[in-house]
C-alpha positions, 0 to 999 in steps of 0.5 A, spaced: 803 371 367 809 368 364 814 364 367 821 362 364 824 355 364 832 354 364 835 351 359 842 351 355 839 355 349 835 361 350 829 361 355 822 360 352 816 363 355 811 359 357 804 361 358 800 359 364 805 353 366 809 353 372 815 348 371 819 345 377 826 343 375 830 338 380 837 341 379 842 336 382 849 336 382 853 330 382 861 330 384 865 324 382 873 322 383 875 320 376 882 316 376 887 318 371 884 325 369 891 328 367 890 332 360 886 337 357 884 332 351 881 327 356 878 333 360 875 336 353 873 328 351 869 328 358 865 334 357 863 333 350 861 326 352 857 328 358 854 334 355 851 329 350 846 326 355 839 329 355 838 333 362 846 335 363 846 342 364 853 343 365 860 339 366 866 342 370 873 338 371 879 339 376 885 336 374 889 337 380 883 334 384 881 328 379 874 331 380 868 332 375 862 336 377 856 335 373 849 339 374 843 336 371 836 336 371 834 329 374 827 329 370 832 328 364 837 323 367 840 320 373 847 319 377 847 312 374 847 314 367 852 319 368 857 314 371 855 309 366 857 314 360 864 316 364 865 308 364 864 307 357 869 312 355 874 309 359 874 313 366 873 310 372 869 314 376 866 314 384 861 318 386 863 322 392 857 327 393 850 329 390 846 335 392 839 337 390 837 344 388 830 343 387 828 350 383 
């Protein structure tokens, strides 16, 4: 029996192993989210964190959404990363999607 593991790269076939990934979505309000260059910097920076699966932003709502594997990172690491690049972010919601 073969199983597939989700990652940013192409799936790898794992023989005989079951991988349970705890995917979570964290939503932050980020003050000062006002231009495309800042959005690009946020996405680039957060995508460097091991365990981050995707990053999306909404400039109109000053919102940053991060999907991540909680076995690779956590909310505090993501928030610290945002603060290190000068973004004041407050967690507004966190959702667990165990797969």
